DSSP file (Angstrom, degrees, kcal/mol; ACC not computed):
  #  RESIDUE AA STRUCTURE BP1 BP2  ACC     N-H-->O    O-->H-N    N-H-->O    O-->H-N    TCO  KAPPA ALPHA  PHI   PSI    X-CA   Y-CA   Z-CA
    1    1 A M              0   0    0      0, 0.0     2,-0.3     0, 0.0    33,-0.0   0.000 360.0 360.0 360.0 140.5  -37.1   -8.3  -18.5
    2    2 A T        -     0   0    0      1,-0.1     2,-0.8     2,-0.0     3,-0.0  -0.551 360.0-131.3 -74.9 133.0  -40.6   -7.2  -17.6
    3    3 A D    >   -     0   0    0     -2,-0.3     3,-0.7     1,-0.2    -1,-0.1  -0.774  19.1-171.0 -86.3 110.6  -40.9   -3.8  -16.1
    4    4 A R  T 3  S+     0   0    0     -2,-0.8    -1,-0.2     1,-0.3    27,-0.1   0.550  79.1  68.1 -80.0  -6.2  -43.0   -4.2  -13.0
    5    5 A F  T 3  S+     0   0    0      4,-0.1    -1,-0.3    25,-0.1    -2,-0.0  -0.105  70.6 143.9-103.3  35.9  -43.2   -0.4  -12.5
    6    6 A D    <>  -     0   0    0     -3,-0.7     4,-2.2     1,-0.1     3,-0.2  -0.345  63.7-107.5 -71.5 159.1  -45.3    0.1  -15.6
    7    7 A K  H  > S+     0   0    0      1,-0.2     4,-2.9     2,-0.2     5,-0.2   0.879 115.1  52.9 -58.6 -44.6  -47.9    2.9  -15.5
    8    8 A P  H  > S+     0   0    0      0, 0.0     4,-2.3     0, 0.0    -1,-0.2   0.904 110.7  48.0 -60.7 -38.8  -51.0    0.6  -15.4
    9    9 A T  H  > S+     0   0    0     -3,-0.2     4,-2.1     2,-0.2    -2,-0.2   0.947 115.1  43.7 -66.1 -47.5  -49.6   -1.4  -12.4
   10   10 A L  H  X S+     0   0    0     -4,-2.2     4,-2.9     1,-0.2     5,-0.2   0.890 112.9  52.7 -65.3 -38.1  -48.7    1.7  -10.4
   11   11 A T  H  X S+     0   0    0     -4,-2.9     4,-2.7    -5,-0.2    -1,-0.2   0.913 108.4  51.1 -62.5 -42.1  -52.0    3.4  -11.3
   12   12 A R  H  X S+     0   0    0     -4,-2.3     4,-0.6    -5,-0.2    -2,-0.2   0.919 113.2  45.1 -61.0 -43.8  -53.9    0.3  -10.1
   13   13 A I  H >< S+     0   0    0     -4,-2.1     3,-0.9     1,-0.2     5,-0.2   0.948 115.4  46.3 -65.3 -47.9  -52.0    0.4   -6.8
   14   14 A I  H 3< S+     0   0    0     -4,-2.9    -2,-0.2     1,-0.2    -1,-0.2   0.878 115.0  46.3 -64.0 -39.0  -52.4    4.2   -6.3
   15   15 A N  H 3< S+     0   0    0     -4,-2.7    -1,-0.2    -5,-0.2    -2,-0.2   0.491  88.9 110.8 -84.9  -2.5  -56.1    4.1   -7.2
   16   16 A S  S << S-     0   0    0     -3,-0.9     7,-0.1    -4,-0.6    -3,-0.0  -0.260  78.1-120.4 -67.6 161.7  -56.9    1.2   -4.9
   17   17 A G  S    S+     0   0    0      2,-0.0    -1,-0.1     3,-0.0     3,-0.1   0.327  74.9 117.7 -85.5   8.9  -58.9    1.8   -1.8
   18   18 A Y  S    S-     0   0    0     -5,-0.2     5,-0.1     1,-0.1    -2,-0.0  -0.360  74.9 -93.1 -76.2 156.3  -56.2    0.5    0.4
   19   19 A P    >>  -     0   0    0      0, 0.0     4,-1.9     0, 0.0     3,-0.6  -0.227  38.9-106.1 -62.3 159.2  -54.5    2.7    3.0
   20   20 A V  H 3> S+     0   0    0      1,-0.2     4,-2.7     2,-0.2     5,-0.2   0.869 120.1  58.8 -55.8 -39.4  -51.3    4.5    2.0
   21   21 A E  H 3> S+     0   0    0      1,-0.2     4,-2.1     2,-0.2    -1,-0.2   0.892 106.2  47.9 -59.9 -40.0  -49.2    2.1    4.1
   22   22 A A  H <> S+     0   0    0     -3,-0.6     4,-2.3     2,-0.2    -1,-0.2   0.877 110.5  51.8 -68.7 -37.7  -50.6   -0.9    2.1
   23   23 A K  H  X S+     0   0    0     -4,-1.9     4,-2.2     2,-0.2    -2,-0.2   0.925 110.5  48.0 -64.2 -44.1  -49.9    0.9   -1.2
   24   24 A V  H  X S+     0   0    0     -4,-2.7     4,-2.6     1,-0.2    -2,-0.2   0.908 110.5  52.3 -62.5 -41.8  -46.3    1.6   -0.1
   25   25 A T  H  X S+     0   0    0     -4,-2.1     4,-2.4    -5,-0.2    -1,-0.2   0.902 108.9  50.0 -61.5 -42.0  -45.9   -2.0    0.9
   26   26 A Q  H  X S+     0   0    0     -4,-2.3     4,-2.2     2,-0.2    -1,-0.2   0.914 111.6  47.8 -63.5 -42.6  -47.1   -3.2   -2.5
   27   27 A I  H  X S+     0   0    0     -4,-2.2     4,-2.2     2,-0.2    -2,-0.2   0.901 112.0  49.5 -66.7 -40.4  -44.7   -0.9   -4.3
   28   28 A I  H  X S+     0   0    0     -4,-2.6     4,-2.6     2,-0.2    -2,-0.2   0.908 109.9  51.7 -63.3 -41.3  -41.8   -2.1   -2.1
   29   29 A A  H  X S+     0   0    0     -4,-2.4     4,-2.4     1,-0.2    -2,-0.2   0.903 109.3  49.9 -62.8 -40.9  -42.7   -5.7   -2.7
   30   30 A L  H  X S+     0   0    0     -4,-2.2     4,-2.4     2,-0.2    -1,-0.2   0.908 110.6  50.6 -61.8 -41.7  -42.7   -5.1   -6.5
   31   31 A H  H  X S+     0   0    0     -4,-2.2     4,-2.3     2,-0.2    -2,-0.2   0.933 111.4  47.0 -62.2 -46.8  -39.3   -3.4   -6.2
   32   32 A E  H  X S+     0   0    0     -4,-2.6     4,-2.3     1,-0.2    -2,-0.2   0.895 111.7  51.1 -63.2 -40.7  -37.9   -6.4   -4.2
   33   33 A L  H  X S+     0   0    0     -4,-2.4     4,-2.2     2,-0.2    -1,-0.2   0.911 109.6  50.0 -62.9 -42.5  -39.3   -8.8   -6.7
   34   34 A Q  H  X S+     0   0    0     -4,-2.4     4,-2.3     1,-0.2    -2,-0.2   0.907 110.1  50.7 -63.5 -41.2  -37.8   -7.0   -9.6
   35   35 A R  H  X S+     0   0    0     -4,-2.3     4,-2.6     2,-0.2    -2,-0.2   0.907 109.0  51.2 -62.6 -41.9  -34.4   -6.9   -7.9
   36   36 A M  H  X S+     0   0    0     -4,-2.3     4,-2.1     1,-0.2    -1,-0.2   0.909 110.9  48.3 -62.5 -41.7  -34.6  -10.7   -7.3
   37   37 A H  H  X S+     0   0    0     -4,-2.2     4,-2.3     2,-0.2    -1,-0.2   0.898 111.1  50.6 -65.2 -40.3  -35.4  -11.3  -11.0
   38   38 A Q  H  X S+     0   0    0     -4,-2.3     4,-2.4     2,-0.2    -2,-0.2   0.926 110.9  48.2 -63.3 -44.6  -32.5   -9.0  -12.0
   39   39 A L  H  X S+     0   0    0     -4,-2.6     4,-2.5     1,-0.2    -1,-0.2   0.876 110.8  51.9 -63.9 -37.0  -30.1  -10.9   -9.7
   40   40 A N  H  X S+     0   0    0     -4,-2.1     4,-2.3     2,-0.2    -1,-0.2   0.906 109.6  49.0 -65.2 -42.1  -31.3  -14.2  -11.1
   41   41 A E  H  X S+     0   0    0     -4,-2.3     4,-2.3     2,-0.2    -2,-0.2   0.907 112.0  48.7 -63.9 -41.8  -30.8  -13.1  -14.7
   42   42 A I  H  X S+     0   0    0     -4,-2.4     4,-2.6     2,-0.2    -2,-0.2   0.917 110.4  51.7 -63.4 -43.1  -27.3  -11.9  -13.8
   43   43 A S  H  X S+     0   0    0     -4,-2.5     4,-2.3     1,-0.2    -2,-0.2   0.907 109.7  49.6 -60.1 -42.7  -26.6  -15.2  -12.1
   44   44 A N  H  X S+     0   0    0     -4,-2.3     4,-2.1     2,-0.2    -1,-0.2   0.910 110.6  49.8 -63.2 -42.5  -27.7  -17.1  -15.2
   45   45 A E  H  X S+     0   0    0     -4,-2.3     4,-2.2     2,-0.2    -2,-0.2   0.915 110.6  49.5 -63.4 -43.1  -25.5  -15.0  -17.5
   46   46 A I  H  X S+     0   0    0     -4,-2.6     4,-2.6     1,-0.2    -1,-0.2   0.906 109.3  53.2 -62.3 -40.8  -22.5  -15.5  -15.3
   47   47 A G  H  X S+     0   0    0     -4,-2.3     4,-2.6     1,-0.2    -1,-0.2   0.893 108.4  49.6 -60.2 -40.6  -23.2  -19.2  -15.3
   48   48 A H  H  X S+     0   0    0     -4,-2.1     4,-2.5     2,-0.2    -1,-0.2   0.901 110.9  49.6 -65.5 -41.1  -23.3  -19.2  -19.1
   49   49 A V  H  X S+     0   0    0     -4,-2.2     4,-2.3     2,-0.2    -2,-0.2   0.920 112.3  47.3 -64.0 -43.6  -20.0  -17.4  -19.3
   50   50 A I  H  X S+     0   0    0     -4,-2.6     4,-2.3     2,-0.2    -2,-0.2   0.924 112.5  49.5 -64.4 -44.3  -18.4  -19.8  -16.9
   51   51 A D  H  X S+     0   0    0     -4,-2.6     4,-1.5     1,-0.2    -2,-0.2   0.905 111.7  49.0 -61.3 -40.8  -19.8  -22.8  -18.8
   52   52 A A  H  X S+     0   0    0     -4,-2.5     4,-0.8     1,-0.2    -1,-0.2   0.896 110.4  50.8 -65.7 -39.7  -18.5  -21.3  -22.1
   53   53 A A  H >< S+     0   0    0     -4,-2.3     3,-0.6     1,-0.2    -2,-0.2   0.873 109.0  51.4 -66.8 -36.8  -15.0  -20.7  -20.6
   54   54 A K  H 3< S+     0   0    0     -4,-2.3    -1,-0.2     1,-0.2    -2,-0.2   0.836 105.7  56.7 -66.7 -32.0  -14.9  -24.3  -19.3
   55   55 A G  H 3<        0   0    0     -4,-1.5    -1,-0.2     1,-0.2    -2,-0.2   0.696 360.0 360.0 -73.8 -18.8  -15.7  -25.5  -22.8
   56   56 A N    <<        0   0    0     -4,-0.8    -1,-0.2    -3,-0.6    -2,-0.2   0.440 360.0 360.0 -92.1 360.0  -12.8  -23.8  -24.4
């Protein structure tokens, strides 16, 4: 899984000319996106386990 909180991404957000509120919003959005991707990956893994169990 791609780490969306890598140093270059956070540095770009922090060094942007946007107000602090906008920077916080961007970081929260990245966090939420990462959580959604993690949940999707978990869902896919559970689906594979269920499919494998049905096949046996």
